[in-house]
C-alpha positions as CSV (number, residue, x, y, z in Angstrom):
1,M,-16.4,31.3,-26.2
2,R,-17.3,30.2,-23.0
3,S,-15.3,30.5,-19.7
4,T,-13.3,27.4,-18.8
5,C,-10.4,26.4,-16.3
6,S,-7.4,24.2,-17.1
7,L,-5.1,22.2,-15.0
8,Y,-1.4,22.0,-15.4
9,I,0.2,19.0,-13.6
10,D,3.9,18.7,-12.8
11,T,3.9,14.7,-12.3
12,G,7.2,14.8,-10.8
13,Y,5.9,17.1,-8.0
14,L,2.5,15.3,-7.8
15,L,3.7,11.9,-7.3
16,A,6.9,12.7,-5.2
17,S,4.6,14.5,-2.7
18,A,1.9,11.9,-2.7
19,A,4.6,9.2,-2.2
20,T,6.1,11.3,0.8
21,R,2.5,11.4,2.3
22,V,1.8,7.8,2.0
23,T,5.4,6.3,2.6
24,G,7.4,8.8,4.1
25,T,9.7,9.2,1.1
26,S,9.4,10.4,-2.4
27,L,10.3,7.0,-4.0
28,R,7.7,6.7,-6.7
29,S,8.1,2.9,-7.2
30,G,6.9,2.8,-3.5
31,I,3.4,3.5,-4.5
32,H,0.6,2.4,-6.8
33,V,-1.3,5.4,-8.2
34,D,-5.0,5.0,-9.8
35,Y,-4.6,7.7,-12.3
36,S,-8.0,7.6,-13.5
37,A,-9.3,8.4,-10.2
38,L,-6.6,11.0,-9.4
39,V,-7.1,13.0,-12.4
40,G,-10.9,12.8,-12.0
41,S,-10.6,14.2,-8.5
42,L,-8.3,17.0,-9.5
43,V,-10.7,18.0,-12.2
44,A,-13.6,17.9,-9.8
45,A,-11.7,20.0,-7.2
46,A,-10.7,22.7,-10.0
47,E,-14.2,22.9,-11.2
48,A,-15.5,23.2,-7.8
49,R,-12.9,25.8,-6.9
50,S,-13.5,28.0,-10.1
51,G,-17.2,27.4,-10.8
52,L,-15.9,26.6,-14.5
53,P,-15.8,23.3,-16.5
54,V,-12.3,22.0,-17.2
55,L,-11.2,22.7,-20.8
56,R,-8.1,20.2,-20.6
57,V,-5.6,18.5,-18.5
58,H,-2.0,19.0,-19.0
59,W,0.1,16.2,-17.8
60,Y,3.8,16.9,-17.7
61,D,6.6,14.1,-17.1
62,S,9.8,12.8,-18.4
63,A,10.5,9.9,-20.4
64,K,13.5,8.3,-22.1
65,N,14.2,10.1,-25.3
66,G,11.0,11.6,-24.9
67,V,9.1,8.5,-25.9
68,P,6.0,7.8,-23.7
69,D,6.2,4.2,-21.8
70,A,3.1,2.0,-21.6
71,Q,1.9,3.9,-18.4
72,Q,2.3,7.2,-19.9
73,E,0.3,6.2,-22.9
74,R,-2.7,5.2,-20.8
75,I,-2.6,8.4,-18.9
76,G,-2.8,10.3,-22.2
77,E,-5.7,8.2,-23.1
78,L,-7.7,9.5,-20.4
79,S,-10.5,12.2,-21.1
80,K,-9.2,15.6,-21.6
81,V,-5.6,14.9,-20.6
82,K,-3.0,16.1,-22.9
83,L,0.4,14.3,-22.4
84,R,3.3,16.8,-22.5
85,L,6.7,15.0,-21.9
86,G,10.2,16.1,-21.5
87,R,13.4,13.8,-21.3
88,F,15.8,12.3,-19.0
89,G,19.3,14.0,-19.6
90,F,22.5,12.3,-19.8
91,N,22.9,12.7,-15.9
92,G,19.3,11.4,-15.3
93,E,17.8,14.8,-14.5
94,Q,14.6,15.8,-16.2
95,K,15.0,18.0,-19.0
96,G,12.3,20.2,-20.7
97,V,9.7,19.7,-18.2
98,D,9.7,23.0,-16.4
99,L,10.2,24.8,-19.6
100,R,7.1,23.0,-21.3
101,I,4.9,24.0,-18.4
102,G,6.1,27.8,-18.4
103,L,5.7,28.1,-22.2
104,D,2.4,26.6,-21.9
105,L,1.2,28.8,-19.2
106,V,2.2,32.0,-20.9
107,T,1.1,31.0,-24.5
108,H,-2.3,29.7,-23.2
109,A,-2.8,32.9,-21.1
110,R,-1.9,35.0,-24.2
111,N,-4.5,33.1,-26.2
112,G,-7.4,33.3,-23.7
113,A,-7.5,29.3,-23.6
114,S,-9.0,29.5,-20.0
115,D,-9.8,32.1,-17.3
116,V,-8.3,30.1,-14.3
117,F,-5.1,28.1,-14.4
118,F,-4.8,25.6,-11.6
119,L,-1.0,24.7,-11.5
120,V,0.0,21.5,-9.4
121,S,3.5,22.0,-8.6
122,G,5.9,23.6,-6.1
123,D,8.8,24.5,-8.2
124,D,10.3,28.0,-7.8
125,D,11.5,28.0,-11.5
126,L,7.8,28.6,-12.6
127,T,7.4,31.9,-10.6
128,E,8.1,34.0,-13.5
129,A,5.8,32.1,-15.8
130,V,3.1,32.5,-13.4
131,E,3.7,36.3,-13.4
132,E,3.8,36.7,-17.1
133,A,0.4,34.5,-17.6
134,Q,-1.2,36.8,-15.1
135,I,-0.3,39.9,-17.2
136,H,-2.6,38.4,-19.8
137,G,-5.7,38.4,-17.4
138,V,-5.8,35.0,-16.2
139,Q,-5.9,33.8,-12.4
140,V,-3.3,31.1,-11.6
141,V,-4.0,29.0,-8.5
142,V,-1.3,26.6,-7.1
143,F,-2.8,23.3,-6.1
144,A,-0.6,21.8,-3.4
145,V,-0.5,18.2,-2.1
146,P,-1.1,17.9,1.7
147,T,1.6,16.6,4.2
148,V,0.6,14.2,6.8
149,D,-0.1,17.3,8.9
150,G,-2.3,18.7,6.2
151,K,0.2,21.5,5.3
152,P,1.1,22.3,1.6
153,H,4.1,20.0,0.6
154,G,7.2,21.4,-1.1
155,V,5.9,24.8,-2.5
156,S,8.4,27.4,-2.9
157,R,7.5,30.8,-1.2
158,H,8.4,32.7,-4.4
159,L,5.8,30.5,-6.3
160,I,3.0,31.2,-3.2
161,R,3.6,34.9,-3.6
162,A,3.4,35.0,-7.1
163,A,0.0,32.8,-7.4
164,D,-3.4,34.3,-6.8
165,D,-4.1,31.7,-4.2
166,L,-2.7,28.5,-2.7
167,V,-5.1,25.7,-2.2
168,T,-4.2,22.3,-0.4
169,I,-5.7,19.3,-2.3
170,D,-8.3,17.5,-0.3
171,A,-6.4,14.7,1.5
172,E,-9.1,12.0,0.6
173,T,-8.1,12.7,-3.0
174,V,-4.7,11.5,-2.5
175,D,-5.3,9.1,0.2
176,T,-8.0,7.4,-2.2
177,A,-6.0,7.3,-5.3
178,V,-2.5,6.7,-4.2
179,L,-1.5,3.3,-2.1
180,K,1.6,2.1,-0.6
181,V,3.2,-1.0,-2.4
182,D,3.7,-3.5,0.5
183,R,5.0,-6.9,-0.9
184,Q,5.2,-9.7,1.4
185,P,8.8,-11.0,2.1
186,I,9.7,-14.0,0.0
187,P,10.6,-17.1,2.0
188,A,14.2,-18.1,1.9
189,T,14.9,-21.3,0.0
190,P,17.2,-23.5,2.0
191,A,20.6,-23.7,0.7
192,P,22.5,-27.0,0.1
193,S,24.8,-28.0,2.8
194,A,27.8,-27.5,0.9
195,V,26.9,-23.9,0.1
196,P,26.8,-21.2,2.9
197,A,23.3,-20.0,3.6
198,A,22.5,-16.6,2.1
199,A,22.3,-13.7,4.5
200,P,18.7,-12.7,5.3
201,R,17.2,-9.6,3.6
202,P,16.7,-7.0,5.9
203,T,13.1,-6.1,7.0
204,P,11.7,-2.6,7.3
205,L,11.9,-2.9,11.3
206,D,15.6,-3.8,10.9
207,L,16.2,-0.7,9.0
208,A,14.3,1.5,11.1
209,T,16.3,0.6,14.2
210,M,19.7,0.7,12.7
211,T,21.8,3.5,14.3
212,P,24.4,5.5,12.6
213,R,28.0,4.0,13.0
214,P,30.3,6.1,15.4
215,A,32.1,8.4,13.3
216,A,36.1,7.9,13.2
217,P,38.5,10.8,13.4
218,R,39.6,9.8,10.1
219,Q,38.6,7.1,7.7
220,A,39.5,6.1,4.1
221,S,37.3,7.4,1.4
222,V,34.9,5.2,-0.3
223,L,34.1,5.2,-4.0
224,A,30.6,5.7,-4.7
225,Y,28.8,6.2,-7.8
226,S,25.6,7.8,-9.1
227,S,23.6,7.1,-12.2
228,S,22.3,10.6,-12.0
229,T,26.0,11.6,-13.1
230,G,27.4,8.6,-14.6
231,V,30.8,9.3,-13.2
232,P,32.3,8.6,-9.7
233,A,31.3,11.2,-7.1
234,H,34.2,13.4,-5.9
235,L,36.1,11.7,-3.3
236,V,35.6,13.3,0.1
237,P,36.6,12.2,3.6
238,A,33.9,9.7,4.9
239,Y,33.9,11.2,8.6
240,A,31.1,13.6,9.6
241,E,31.9,17.2,10.7
242,D,28.2,18.0,11.3
243,I,26.6,15.2,13.6
244,D,22.9,16.5,13.2
245,Q,23.3,16.6,9.4
246,D,24.6,13.0,9.2
247,Q,21.7,11.9,11.4
248,L,19.2,13.4,8.8
249,I,21.1,11.8,6.0
250,D,20.6,8.4,7.7
251,E,17.0,9.1,8.4
252,V,16.5,9.7,4.8
253,V,18.5,6.8,3.4
254,V,16.6,4.5,5.9
255,R,13.3,5.7,4.7
256,V,14.2,5.3,1.0
257,L,15.8,1.9,1.6
258,T,12.8,0.8,3.5
259,S,10.1,1.9,0.9
260,L,12.3,0.3,-1.7
261,L,12.7,-3.0,-0.3
262,E,9.1,-3.2,0.9
263,S,8.0,-2.6,-2.9
264,A,10.6,-4.3,-4.7
265,T,10.1,-7.6,-6.7
266,P,12.7,-10.3,-6.7
267,N,13.8,-8.9,-10.1
268,D,13.8,-5.5,-8.8
269,R,16.2,-6.5,-6.1
270,L,18.4,-8.4,-8.7
271,E,18.7,-5.3,-10.9
272,L,19.8,-3.1,-7.6
273,E,22.5,-5.7,-6.8
274,R,23.5,-5.6,-10.5
275,A,23.7,-1.6,-10.6
276,R,26.1,-1.6,-7.9
277,P,28.1,0.5,-7.3
278,S,25.9,3.0,-9.0
279,V,22.6,4.0,-7.3
280,P,19.7,3.6,-9.7
281,R,18.3,6.9,-11.1
282,D,14.8,6.9,-9.2
283,V,16.4,5.6,-6.0
284,D,19.2,8.6,-6.4
285,R,16.5,11.3,-7.3
286,A,14.5,10.2,-4.1
287,L,17.5,10.4,-1.9
288,L,18.4,13.7,-3.3
289,L,15.0,15.1,-3.1
290,D,14.2,13.8,0.4
291,A,17.4,15.1,1.6
292,S,16.9,18.6,0.4
293,D,13.6,18.6,2.2
294,A,15.0,17.3,5.4
295,L,18.1,19.5,5.3
296,Q,16.3,22.5,4.1
297,I,19.0,23.0,1.3
298,Y,17.7,23.6,-2.1
299,D,20.8,22.7,-4.0
300,L,22.6,19.9,-2.3
301,D,26.6,20.3,-2.8
302,E,28.7,17.3,-3.9
303,P,29.8,16.2,-0.4
304,I,26.3,15.9,0.8
305,R,25.5,14.0,-2.2
306,Y,28.3,11.6,-2.0
307,R,27.5,11.0,1.8
308,L,23.9,10.0,0.8
309,R,24.9,7.6,-1.9
310,T,27.7,5.9,0.3
311,R,25.5,5.7,3.4
312,F,22.8,3.9,1.1
313,W,25.2,0.9,0.2
314,E,26.4,0.7,3.8
315,K,23.0,0.6,5.3
316,Y,21.9,-2.0,2.7
317,D,25.1,-4.0,3.3
318,K,24.4,-3.6,7.1
319,G,20.9,-4.9,6.8
320,R,22.0,-8.0,5.0
321,A,24.9,-8.8,7.6
322,P,24.2,-11.9,9.9
323,H,23.3,-10.7,13.3
């Protein structure tokens, strides 16, 4: 059997990291992806790095009830791409994705499917699977998405130590295939004189220049929900004990909200309003992931999650308020 290499792509990592490079936040709805071009570039990079032809591209993502949506079906139809789907759990978190990647790495290594495995991920939970695959004689190279500074984005130090090599994907690969979605603001329709005029929508400039409200000595708690949990977050005091941490939280919220409003259609905005007081699942995921990066905290505790979700709606309302 001829020697080959294989690609194992953690879609959550790839798109969140690419979105962060392009828009400043991991919100996936803020980017448009040419999947054919992206997969083709990754295949070319793997073949150039290993000197071996690619046997197969394994594409790991989550889907509602494990059923692919229209976009995922199109990705699965690409040449050499094998679609591997986990599912969304009750609380909105991905289920089964890391397990599928880990099992495939070990099983394919044991069966001698390829000689070199390229793993597009930064997940610490894959460290043991990488080490087990290496026992069976394969090389495992981590492909990392570059930050705007050209550094590997979000790769666990344990994973780096376990892998045979860490390679940063060429920036042009990301910049060519991943584009920022930037919809033009929709002109406001004049309201009838008998009806008060609607408050203007916030522009990215408005959001970017917002400053945190001064922290009060004590302030009543606000009820905030998350579609990730489906239940109210624990009530905690809304005043900040760590000003630096609150400033970072505000910066994360502003970036996510800016990207959301720049890419949202009128229907998206309507759905956002209807979901209130919940934070939509994809937005909540971006808030948590970006905050984890900004605060350098792997597992965010409930008070930080609460503050993120509360500040999201506070910033949204402040942007809509008349000036």
